[in-house]
N, CA, C and O atoms as a GROMACS GRO file, in nm:
protein
  504
    1MET      N    1   5.767  -8.736 -13.474
    1MET     CA    2   5.878  -8.738 -13.566
    1MET      C    3   5.917  -8.596 -13.607
    1MET      O    4   6.035  -8.565 -13.623
    2ILE      N    5   5.816  -8.512 -13.623
    2ILE     CA    6   5.844  -8.374 -13.660
    2ILE      C    7   5.922  -8.305 -13.548
    2ILE      O    8   6.008  -8.221 -13.574
    3PHE      N    9   5.890  -8.342 -13.422
    3PHE     CA   10   5.963  -8.284 -13.309
    3PHE      C   11   6.111  -8.319 -13.315
    3PHE      O   12   6.197  -8.235 -13.289
    4LEU      N   13   6.140  -8.444 -13.350
    4LEU     CA   14   6.281  -8.486 -13.357
    4LEU      C   15   6.356  -8.415 -13.470
    4LEU      O   16   6.472  -8.378 -13.452
    5VAL      N   17   6.291  -8.396 -13.584
    5VAL     CA   18   6.354  -8.325 -13.695
    5VAL      C   19   6.380  -8.180 -13.655
    5VAL      O   20   6.489  -8.127 -13.680
    6TYR      N   21   6.282  -8.116 -13.593
    6TYR     CA   22   6.301  -7.978 -13.550
    6TYR      C   23   6.408  -7.969 -13.441
    6TYR      O   24   6.488  -7.875 -13.440
    7LEU      N   25   6.410  -8.065 -13.349
    7LEU     CA   26   6.512  -8.064 -13.245
    7LEU      C   27   6.651  -8.078 -13.304
    7LEU      O   28   6.745  -8.012 -13.260
    8HIS      N   29   6.665  -8.164 -13.404
    8HIS     CA   30   6.794  -8.179 -13.471
    8HIS      C   31   6.835  -8.048 -13.538
    8HIS      O   32   6.950  -8.006 -13.528
    9TYR      N   33   6.741  -7.983 -13.605
    9TYR     CA   34   6.769  -7.855 -13.670
    9TYR      C   35   6.804  -7.748 -13.567
    9TYR      O   36   6.895  -7.668 -13.588
   10SER      N   37   6.731  -7.746 -13.456
   10SER     CA   38   6.754  -7.641 -13.357
   10SER      C   39   6.886  -7.661 -13.283
   10SER      O   40   6.945  -7.564 -13.236
   11LEU      N   41   6.932  -7.785 -13.272
   11LEU     CA   42   7.063  -7.806 -13.208
   11LEU      C   43   7.176  -7.757 -13.298
   11LEU      O   44   7.282  -7.717 -13.249
   12LYS      N   45   7.155  -7.761 -13.428
   12LYS     CA   46   7.256  -7.708 -13.519
   12LYS      C   47   7.251  -7.556 -13.527
   12LYS      O   48   7.353  -7.490 -13.547
   13ASN      N   49   7.131  -7.499 -13.511
   13ASN     CA   50   7.112  -7.354 -13.513
   13ASN      C   51   7.054  -7.311 -13.378
   13ASN      O   52   6.933  -7.318 -13.359
   14PRO      N   53   7.139  -7.267 -13.286
   14PRO     CA   54   7.093  -7.236 -13.150
   14PRO      C   55   6.988  -7.124 -13.144
   14PRO      O   56   6.919  -7.111 -13.044
   15TYR      N   57   6.976  -7.045 -13.249
   15TYR     CA   58   6.876  -6.939 -13.250
   15TYR      C   59   6.734  -6.995 -13.243
   15TYR      O   60   6.646  -6.932 -13.186
   16PHE      N   61   6.713  -7.114 -13.299
   16PHE     CA   62   6.580  -7.176 -13.304
   16PHE      C   63   6.556  -7.277 -13.192
   16PHE      O   64   6.455  -7.347 -13.193
   17TYR      N   65   6.647  -7.286 -13.097
   17TYR     CA   66   6.635  -7.384 -12.990
   17TYR      C   67   6.523  -7.346 -12.893
   17TYR      O   68   6.515  -7.232 -12.848
   18LEU      N   69   6.438  -7.443 -12.862
   18LEU     CA   70   6.329  -7.422 -12.767
   18LEU      C   71   6.340  -7.524 -12.654
   18LEU      O   72   6.341  -7.644 -12.678
   19GLU      N   73   6.350  -7.476 -12.533
   19GLU     CA   74   6.357  -7.565 -12.417
   19GLU      C   75   6.226  -7.640 -12.398
   19GLU      O   76   6.226  -7.754 -12.352
   20SER      N   77   6.116  -7.578 -12.433
   20SER     CA   78   5.985  -7.643 -12.416
   20SER      C   79   5.972  -7.766 -12.504
   20SER      O   80   5.902  -7.861 -12.468
   21LEU      N   81   6.036  -7.766 -12.621
   21LEU     CA   82   6.032  -7.882 -12.709
   21LEU      C   83   6.105  -8.000 -12.646
   21LEU      O   84   6.059  -8.114 -12.655
   22VAL      N   85   6.216  -7.974 -12.582
   22VAL     CA   86   6.291  -8.080 -12.512
   22VAL      C   87   6.208  -8.135 -12.397
   22VAL      O   88   6.204  -8.257 -12.376
   23GLN      N   89   6.142  -8.048 -12.323
   23GLN     CA   90   6.056  -8.093 -12.214
   23GLN      C   91   5.938  -8.175 -12.266
   23GLN      O   92   5.900  -8.274 -12.204
   24LEU      N   93   5.881  -8.134 -12.379
   24LEU     CA   94   5.771  -8.209 -12.438
   24LEU      C   95   5.815  -8.349 -12.479
   24LEU      O   96   5.744  -8.446 -12.454
   25LEU      N   97   5.931  -8.360 -12.540
   25LEU     CA   98   5.984  -8.492 -12.576
   25LEU      C   99   6.012  -8.576 -12.452
   25LEU      O  100   5.992  -8.698 -12.452
   26ARG      N  101   6.057  -8.513 -12.348
   26ARG     CA  102   6.082  -8.584 -12.223
   26ARG      C  103   5.953  -8.641 -12.165
   26ARG      O  104   5.950  -8.755 -12.120
   27TYR      N  105   5.848  -8.561 -12.166
   27TYR     CA  106   5.719  -8.608 -12.115
   27TYR      C  107   5.660  -8.717 -12.204
   27TYR      O  108   5.598  -8.811 -12.154
   28LEU      N  109   5.678  -8.706 -12.336
   28LEU     CA  110   5.630  -8.810 -12.426
   28LEU      C  111   5.702  -8.943 -12.402
   28LEU      O  112   5.640  -9.049 -12.410
   29LEU      N  113   5.830  -8.936 -12.373
   29LEU     CA  114   5.904  -9.059 -12.340
   29LEU      C  115   5.852  -9.122 -12.211
   29LEU      O  116   5.840  -9.244 -12.202
   30VAL      N  117   5.823  -9.039 -12.114
   30VAL     CA  118   5.769  -9.091 -11.987
   30VAL      C  119   5.633  -9.156 -12.010
   30VAL      O  120   5.606  -9.264 -11.958
   31VAL      N  121   5.549  -9.092 -12.087
   31VAL     CA  122   5.416  -9.147 -12.114
   31VAL      C  123   5.427  -9.277 -12.193
   31VAL      O  124   5.357  -9.374 -12.162
   32SER      N  125   5.513  -9.280 -12.293
   32SER     CA  126   5.525  -9.403 -12.372
   32SER      C  127   5.587  -9.516 -12.292
   32SER      O  128   5.553  -9.632 -12.313
   33ASN      N  129   5.676  -9.485 -12.200
   33ASN     CA  130   5.742  -9.589 -12.122
   33ASN      C  131   5.653  -9.638 -12.007
   33ASN      O  132   5.653  -9.757 -11.977
   34CYS      N  133   5.581  -9.550 -11.945
   34CYS     CA  134   5.503  -9.588 -11.826
   34CYS      C  135   5.359  -9.625 -11.858
   34CYS      O  136   5.310  -9.730 -11.817
   35VAL      N  137   5.290  -9.539 -11.931
   35VAL     CA  138   5.146  -9.554 -11.950
   35VAL      C  139   5.112  -9.642 -12.069
   35VAL      O  140   5.025  -9.729 -12.058
   36LEU      N  141   5.178  -9.622 -12.180
   36LEU     CA  142   5.140  -9.691 -12.303
   36LEU      C  143   5.212  -9.824 -12.326
   36LEU      O  144   5.187  -9.890 -12.426
   37PHE      N  145   5.299  -9.863 -12.236
   37PHE     CA  146   5.375  -9.986 -12.258
   37PHE      C  147   5.284 -10.109 -12.262
   37PHE      O  148   5.288 -10.184 -12.359
   38LEU      N  149   5.203 -10.130 -12.159
   38LEU     CA  150   5.119 -10.250 -12.154
   38LEU      C  151   5.014 -10.256 -12.264
   38LEU      O  152   4.995 -10.364 -12.320
   39PRO      N  153   4.944 -10.148 -12.299
   39PRO     CA  154   4.849 -10.161 -12.410
   39PRO      C  155   4.914 -10.203 -12.542
   39PRO      O  156   4.861 -10.290 -12.612
   40PHE      N  157   5.027 -10.142 -12.576
   40PHE     CA  158   5.094 -10.181 -12.699
   40PHE      C  159   5.152 -10.322 -12.689
   40PHE      O  160   5.149 -10.397 -12.787
   41TYR      N  161   5.204 -10.357 -12.574
   41TYR     CA  162   5.260 -10.491 -12.555
   41TYR      C  163   5.150 -10.597 -12.572
   41TYR      O  164   5.173 -10.700 -12.635
   42GLU      N  165   5.034 -10.571 -12.516
   42GLU     CA  166   4.924 -10.668 -12.528
   42GLU      C  167   4.871 -10.676 -12.671
   42GLU      O  168   4.824 -10.782 -12.712
   43ILE      N  169   4.878 -10.568 -12.745
   43ILE     CA  170   4.839 -10.574 -12.887
   43ILE      C  171   4.934 -10.666 -12.962
   43ILE      O  172   4.891 -10.746 -13.045
   44PHE      N  173   5.064 -10.655 -12.934
   44PHE     CA  174   5.161 -10.738 -13.004
   44PHE      C  175   5.153 -10.886 -12.966
   44PHE      O  176   5.174 -10.972 -13.051
   45ILE      N  177   5.122 -10.917 -12.840
   45ILE     CA  178   5.117 -11.058 -12.801
   45ILE      C  179   4.980 -11.120 -12.824
   45ILE      O  180   4.965 -11.241 -12.808
   46SER      N  181   4.881 -11.041 -12.861
   46SER     CA  182   4.747 -11.097 -12.882
   46SER      C  183   4.741 -11.189 -13.003
   46SER      O  184   4.649 -11.270 -13.012
   47ILE      N  185   4.835 -11.179 -13.094
   47ILE     CA  186   4.834 -11.264 -13.213
   47ILE      C  187   4.860 -11.410 -13.176
   47ILE      O  188   4.824 -11.500 -13.253
   48PHE      N  189   4.921 -11.435 -13.061
   48PHE     CA  190   4.955 -11.572 -13.023
   48PHE      C  191   4.840 -11.645 -12.953
   48PHE      O  192   4.850 -11.765 -12.928
   49ARG      N  193   4.733 -11.576 -12.922
   49ARG     CA  194   4.622 -11.639 -12.851
   49ARG      C  195   4.526 -11.706 -12.950
   49ARG      O  196   4.470 -11.640 -13.038
   50CYS      N  197   4.509 -11.834 -12.934
   50CYS     CA  198   4.422 -11.911 -13.022
   50CYS      C  199   4.320 -11.988 -12.939
   50CYS      O  200   4.349 -12.034 -12.828
   51GLU      N  201   4.201 -12.003 -12.994
   51GLU     CA  202   4.096 -12.082 -12.931
   51GLU      C  203   4.030 -12.168 -13.038
   51GLU      O  204   3.984 -12.116 -13.140
   52ASN      N  205   4.025 -12.298 -13.016
   52ASN     CA  206   3.962 -12.394 -13.108
   52ASN      C  207   4.021 -12.387 -13.249
   52ASN      O  208   3.948 -12.399 -13.347
   53GLY      N  209   4.152 -12.367 -13.259
   53GLY     CA  210   4.219 -12.366 -13.389
   53GLY      C  211   4.208 -12.236 -13.466
   53GLY      O  212   4.256 -12.228 -13.579
   54HIS      N  213   4.146 -12.135 -13.408
   54HIS     CA  214   4.132 -12.005 -13.474
   54HIS      C  215   4.176 -11.895 -13.378
   54HIS      O  216   4.176 -11.912 -13.256
   55HIS      N  217   4.215 -11.782 -13.438
   55HIS     CA  218   4.250 -11.667 -13.356
   55HIS      C  219   4.126 -11.621 -13.281
   55HIS      O  220   4.015 -11.628 -13.334
   56TYR      N  221   4.144 -11.575 -13.158
   56TYR     CA  222   4.028 -11.544 -13.073
   56TYR      C  223   3.951 -11.421 -13.118
   56TYR      O  224   3.833 -11.408 -13.085
   57LEU      N  225   4.012 -11.330 -13.192
   57LEU     CA  226   3.941 -11.212 -13.242
   57LEU      C  227   3.902 -11.226 -13.390
   57LEU      O  228   3.790 -11.193 -13.429
   58ILE      N  229   3.996 -11.274 -13.469
   58ILE     CA  230   3.972 -11.289 -13.613
   58ILE      C  231   3.940 -11.437 -13.637
   58ILE      O  232   4.031 -11.519 -13.651
   59LEU      N  233   3.815 -11.469 -13.643
   59LEU     CA  234   3.774 -11.609 -13.649
   59LEU      C  235   3.807 -11.675 -13.783
   59LEU      O  236   3.811 -11.798 -13.791
   60THR      N  237   3.830 -11.597 -13.887
   60THR     CA  238   3.866 -11.655 -14.016
   60THR      C  239   4.014 -11.689 -14.024
   60THR      O  240   4.057 -11.755 -14.119
   61LEU      N  241   4.093 -11.646 -13.929
   61LEU     CA  242   4.237 -11.672 -13.928
   61LEU      C  243   4.265 -11.801 -13.853
   61LEU      O  244   4.248 -11.808 -13.731
   62GLU      N  245   4.309 -11.903 -13.928
   62GLU     CA  246   4.341 -12.031 -13.865
   62GLU      C  247   4.479 -12.023 -13.801
   62GLU      O  248   4.572 -11.965 -13.857
   63CYS      N  249   4.490 -12.081 -13.684
   63CYS     CA  250   4.615 -12.073 -13.610
   63CYS      C  251   4.725 -12.155 -13.676
   63CYS      O  252   4.704 -12.267 -13.721
   64TYR      N  253   4.842 -12.096 -13.680
   64TYR     CA  254   4.965 -12.157 -13.728
   64TYR      C  255   4.954 -12.205 -13.872
   64TYR      O  256   5.013 -12.306 -13.910
   65GLN      N  257   4.877 -12.131 -13.952
   65GLN     CA  258   4.878 -12.148 -14.096
   65GLN      C  259   4.963 -12.034 -14.153
   65GLN      O  260   5.023 -11.959 -14.076
   66THR      N  261   4.970 -12.019 -14.281
   66THR     CA  262   5.062 -11.925 -14.346
   66THR      C  263   5.043 -11.781 -14.298
   66THR      O  264   5.140 -11.716 -14.258
   67GLU      N  265   4.920 -11.731 -14.301
   67GLU     CA  266   4.897 -11.592 -14.262
   67GLU      C  267   4.925 -11.570 -14.113
   67GLU      O  268   4.978 -11.466 -14.075
   68HIS      N  269   4.891 -11.667 -14.032
   68HIS     CA  270   4.912 -11.654 -13.889
   68HIS      C  271   5.062 -11.659 -13.855
   68HIS      O  272   5.108 -11.587 -13.767
   69ILE      N  273   5.136 -11.743 -13.924
   69ILE     CA  274   5.281 -11.750 -13.900
   69ILE      C  275   5.349 -11.619 -13.938
   69ILE      O  276   5.437 -11.572 -13.867
   70ILE      N  277   5.308 -11.561 -14.050
   70ILE     CA  278   5.364 -11.432 -14.093
   70ILE      C  279   5.330 -11.324 -13.990
   70ILE      O  280   5.416 -11.243 -13.954
   71ALA      N  281   5.206 -11.323 -13.942
   71ALA     CA  282   5.166 -11.225 -13.841
   71ALA      C  283   5.244 -11.246 -13.711
   71ALA      O  284   5.282 -11.149 -13.645
   72CYS      N  285   5.268 -11.372 -13.674
   72CYS     CA  286   5.346 -11.401 -13.553
   72CYS      C  287   5.490 -11.353 -13.567
   72CYS      O  288   5.546 -11.296 -13.473
   73LEU      N  289   5.551 -11.376 -13.683
   73LEU     CA  290   5.688 -11.331 -13.704
   73LEU      C  291   5.699 -11.179 -13.701
   73LEU      O  292   5.792 -11.124 -13.642
   74LEU      N  293   5.602 -11.112 -13.764
   74LEU     CA  294   5.603 -10.966 -13.759
   74LEU      C  295   5.581 -10.914 -13.617
   74LEU      O  296   5.640 -10.814 -13.576
   75SER      N  297   5.497 -10.983 -13.542
   75SER     CA  298   5.472 -10.944 -13.404
   75SER      C  299   5.596 -10.964 -13.318
   75SER      O  300   5.627 -10.880 -13.233
   76ILE      N  301   5.667 -11.074 -13.338
   76ILE     CA  302   5.790 -11.098 -13.263
   76ILE      C  303   5.892 -10.990 -13.296
   76ILE      O  304   5.958 -10.938 -13.205
   77PHE      N  305   5.906 -10.956 -13.423
   77PHE     CA  306   6.000 -10.850 -13.464
   77PHE      C  307   5.963 -10.716 -13.400
   77PHE      O  308   6.049 -10.645 -13.350
   78ALA      N  309   5.833 -10.683 -13.403
   78ALA     CA  310   5.788 -10.557 -13.343
   78ALA      C  311   5.807 -10.558 -13.191
   78ALA      O  312   5.842 -10.456 -13.133
   79LEU      N  313   5.786 -10.673 -13.127
   79LEU     CA  314   5.807 -10.684 -12.982
   79LEU      C  315   5.954 -10.663 -12.946
   79LEU      O  316   5.984 -10.595 -12.848
   80LEU      N  317   6.043 -10.721 -13.024
   80LEU     CA  318   6.186 -10.702 -12.997
   80LEU      C  319   6.226 -10.556 -13.007
   80LEU      O  320   6.300 -10.505 -12.923
   81ILE      N  321   6.177 -10.489 -13.109
   81ILE     CA  322   6.209 -10.346 -13.125
   81ILE      C  323   6.147 -10.265 -13.012
   81ILE      O  324   6.212 -10.179 -12.954
   82TYR      N  325   6.021 -10.293 -12.981
   82TYR     CA  326   5.951 -10.217 -12.878
   82TYR      C  327   6.013 -10.236 -12.740
   82TYR      O  328   6.029 -10.139 -12.665
   83ILE      N  329   6.047 -10.359 -12.706
   83ILE     CA  330   6.108 -10.385 -12.575
   83ILE      C  331   6.248 -10.325 -12.568
   83ILE      O  332   6.288 -10.274 -12.464
   84SER      N  333   6.323 -10.332 -12.679
   84SER     CA  334   6.457 -10.274 -12.675
   84SER      C  335   6.453 -10.122 -12.662
   84SER      O  336   6.535 -10.064 -12.591
   85ILE      N  337   6.358 -10.056 -12.729
   85ILE     CA  338   6.344  -9.911 -12.714
   85ILE      C  339   6.308  -9.876 -12.570
   85ILE      O  340   6.364  -9.782 -12.514
   86ASN      N  341   6.214  -9.949 -12.511
   86ASN     CA  342   6.176  -9.921 -12.373
   86ASN      C  343   6.287  -9.956 -12.275
   86ASN      O  344   6.299  -9.891 -12.171
   87ALA      N  345   6.368 -10.055 -12.306
   87ALA     CA  346   6.482 -10.087 -12.219
   87ALA      C  347   6.586  -9.975 -12.225
   87ALA      O  348   6.642  -9.938 -12.122
   88VAL      N  349   6.610  -9.921 -12.342
   88VAL     CA  350   6.705  -9.809 -12.354
   88VAL      C  351   6.653  -9.688 -12.278
   88VAL      O  352   6.729  -9.619 -12.210
   89ILE      N  353   6.522  -9.661 -12.289
   89ILE     CA  354   6.463  -9.549 -12.215
   89ILE      C  355   6.478  -9.573 -12.065
   89ILE      O  356   6.512  -9.481 -11.991
   90ALA      N  357   6.452  -9.696 -12.020
   90ALA     CA  358   6.461  -9.725 -11.877
   90ALA      C  359   6.603  -9.716 -11.826
   90ALA      O  360   6.626  -9.671 -11.714
   91ILE      N  361   6.700  -9.756 -11.907
   91ILE     CA  362   6.840  -9.753 -11.862
   91ILE      C  363   6.895  -9.611 -11.863
   91ILE      O  364   6.967  -9.572 -11.771
   92LEU      N  365   6.863  -9.536 -11.966
   92LEU     CA  366   6.922  -9.403 -11.981
   92LEU      C  367   6.845  -9.292 -11.913
   92LEU      O  368   6.894  -9.179 -11.906
   93TYR      N  369   6.728  -9.321 -11.863
   93TYR     CA  370   6.646  -9.214 -11.806
   93TYR      C  371   6.682  -9.193 -11.660
   93TYR      O  372   6.604  -9.224 -11.570
   94ASN      N  373   6.800  -9.140 -11.638
   94ASN     CA  374   6.841  -9.103 -11.503
   94ASN      C  375   6.925  -8.976 -11.512
   94ASN      O  376   6.970  -8.936 -11.619
   95GLU      N  377   6.945  -8.915 -11.399
   95GLU     CA  378   7.023  -8.792 -11.394
   95GLU      C  379   7.133  -8.808 -11.291
   95GLU      O  380   7.114  -8.874 -11.189
   96THR      N  381   7.248  -8.747 -11.318
   96THR     CA  382   7.358  -8.757 -11.225
   96THR      C  383   7.338  -8.667 -11.104
   96THR      O  384   7.391  -8.694 -10.996
   97GLN      N  385   7.261  -8.560 -11.121
   97GLN     CA  386   7.231  -8.468 -11.012
   97GLN      C  387   7.080  -8.449 -11.003
   97GLN      O  388   7.027  -8.349 -11.053
   98PRO      N  389   7.009  -8.543 -10.940
   98PRO     CA  390   6.863  -8.531 -10.935
   98PRO      C  391   6.819  -8.412 -10.850
   98PRO      O  392   6.883  -8.375 -10.752
   99VAL      N  393   6.708  -8.354 -10.891
   99VAL     CA  394   6.651  -8.240 -10.821
   99VAL      C  395   6.534  -8.290 -10.738
   99VAL      O  396   6.451  -8.367 -10.786
  100LYS      N  397   6.527  -8.247 -10.613
  100LYS     CA  398   6.420  -8.294 -10.525
  100LYS      C  399   6.282  -8.249 -10.572
  100LYS      O  400   6.183  -8.320 -10.550
  101ASP      N  401   6.273  -8.134 -10.635
  101ASP     CA  402   6.144  -8.081 -10.678
  101ASP      C  403   6.092  -8.146 -10.806
  101ASP      O  404   5.973  -8.140 -10.835
  102ASP      N  405   6.181  -8.209 -10.882
  102ASP     CA  406   6.143  -8.269 -11.009
  102ASP      C  407   6.115  -8.417 -10.988
  102ASP      O  408   6.205  -8.494 -10.955
  103ALA      N  409   5.990  -8.457 -11.008
  103ALA     CA  410   5.951  -8.597 -10.986
  103ALA      C  411   6.006  -8.688 -11.094
  103ALA      O  412   6.010  -8.810 -11.075
  104LEU      N  413   6.047  -8.632 -11.207
  104LEU     CA  414   6.096  -8.714 -11.317
  104LEU      C  415   6.245  -8.744 -11.308
  104LEU      O  416   6.294  -8.828 -11.384
  105SER      N  417   6.317  -8.679 -11.219
  105SER     CA  418   6.460  -8.703 -11.210
  105SER      C  419   6.488  -8.818 -11.113
  105SER      O  420   6.443  -8.817 -10.998
  106ARG      N  421   6.561  -8.915 -11.162
  106ARG     CA  422   6.593  -9.033 -11.082
  106ARG      C  423   6.743  -9.057 -11.087
  106ARG      O  424   6.806  -9.040 -11.191
  107LEU      N  425   6.799  -9.095 -10.974
  107LEU     CA  426   6.942  -9.122 -10.969
  107LEU      C  427   6.972  -9.264 -11.016
  107LEU      O  428   7.074  -9.286 -11.082
  108ASP      N  429   6.888  -9.359 -10.984
  108ASP     CA  430   6.915  -9.498 -11.013
  108ASP      C  431   6.818  -9.548 -11.120
  108ASP      O  432   6.697  -9.530 -11.108
  109SER      N  433   6.871  -9.611 -11.225
  109SER     CA  434   6.785  -9.663 -11.331
  109SER      C  435   6.758  -9.812 -11.315
  109SER      O  436   6.685  -9.869 -11.396
  110ASN      N  437   6.814  -9.877 -11.213
  110ASN     CA  438   6.788 -10.020 -11.192
  110ASN      C  439   6.641 -10.046 -11.164
  110ASN      O  440   6.587 -10.147 -11.209
  111PHE      N  441   6.577  -9.958 -11.091
  111PHE     CA  442   6.436  -9.974 -11.062
  111PHE      C  443   6.352  -9.970 -11.190
  111PHE      O  444   6.256 -10.046 -11.202
  112GLU      N  445   6.387  -9.884 -11.284
  112GLU     CA  446   6.314  -9.874 -11.410
  112GLU      C  447   6.327 -10.003 -11.490
  112GLU      O  448   6.230 -10.047 -11.552
  113VAL      N  449   6.446 -10.063 -11.491
  113VAL     CA  450   6.466 -10.189 -11.563
  113VAL      C  451   6.387 -10.300 -11.496
  113VAL      O  452   6.328 -10.383 -11.566
  114ILE      N  453   6.385 -10.304 -11.364
  114ILE     CA  454   6.308 -10.406 -11.293
  114ILE      C  455   6.159 -10.388 -11.320
  114ILE      O  456   6.086 -10.486 -11.337
  115MET      N  457   6.113 -10.263 -11.325
  115MET     CA  458   5.972 -10.238 -11.357
  115MET      C  459   5.938 -10.278 -11.500
  115MET      O  460   5.828 -10.326 -11.526
  116LEU      N  461   6.031 -10.260 -11.594
  116LEU     CA  462   6.008 -10.304 -11.731
  116LEU      C  463   5.993 -10.455 -11.738
  116LEU      O  464   5.904 -10.506 -11.807
  117ILE      N  465   6.079 -10.527 -11.668
  117ILE     CA  466   6.070 -10.674 -11.664
  117ILE      C  467   5.939 -10.716 -11.598
  117ILE      O  468   5.874 -10.810 -11.643
  118TYR      N  469   5.901 -10.647 -11.493
  118TYR     CA  470   5.774 -10.677 -11.424
  118TYR      C  471   5.654 -10.655 -11.517
  118TYR      O  472   5.562 -10.736 -11.520
  119ARG      N  473   5.656 -10.544 -11.592
  119ARG     CA  474   5.546 -10.517 -11.684
  119ARG      C  475   5.539 -10.620 -11.796
  119ARG      O  476   5.430 -10.656 -11.841
  120ILE      N  477   5.655 -10.666 -11.842
  120ILE     CA  478   5.656 -10.771 -11.945
  120ILE      C  479   5.595 -10.900 -11.889
  120ILE      O  480   5.516 -10.965 -11.957
  121LEU      N  481   5.631 -10.936 -11.766
  121LEU     CA  482   5.574 -11.057 -11.705
  121LEU      C  483   5.425 -11.043 -11.683
  121LEU      O  484   5.350 -11.136 -11.710
  122ILE      N  485   5.380 -10.929 -11.634
  122ILE     CA  486   5.238 -10.908 -11.611
  122ILE      C  487   5.160 -10.912 -11.742
  122ILE      O  488   5.053 -10.973 -11.749
  123GLY      N  489   5.214 -10.849 -11.845
  123GLY     CA  490   5.146 -10.850 -11.974
  123GLY      C  491   5.141 -10.988 -12.036
  123GLY      O  492   5.044 -11.022 -12.104
  124THR      N  493   5.244 -11.067 -12.016
  124THR     CA  494   5.249 -11.201 -12.074
  124THR      C  495   5.159 -11.298 -11.999
  124THR      O  496   5.091 -11.380 -12.060
  125LEU      N  497   5.157 -11.289 -11.868
  125LEU     CA  498   5.082 -11.385 -11.788
  125LEU      C  499   4.936 -11.348 -11.767
  125LEU      O  500   4.859 -11.429 -11.715
  126SER      N  501   4.896 -11.228 -11.806
  126SER     CA  502   4.755 -11.191 -11.785
  126SER      C  503   4.668 -11.231 -11.901
  126SER      O  504   4.547 -11.208 -11.899
   0.00000   0.00000   0.00000
């Protein structure tokens, strides 16, 4: 968050602009979209897993009672936000003039959207 505030400030004052900060944010987006998507996704969907009327990790939490319903609603809300952010990253993360030496530059973002859908299916069905 501090990076975004500083980036906003540096875009208004070009004297403080750092190219390395933009590259760092770019790499963080790649890591959050590719590497950290499934772990966070599985954390959010784990609230729906019940065994013998209780949550599989928190045995004192009865399934589909008041506390569990609230946790499920919050998890659904967080999943919608998380998937929409990753969808925006997947759609917008392309370049009009990709460079052959840069592995992060992609001309077509359709593959990223298909991979996002694939990761959602894998995370849900596993």
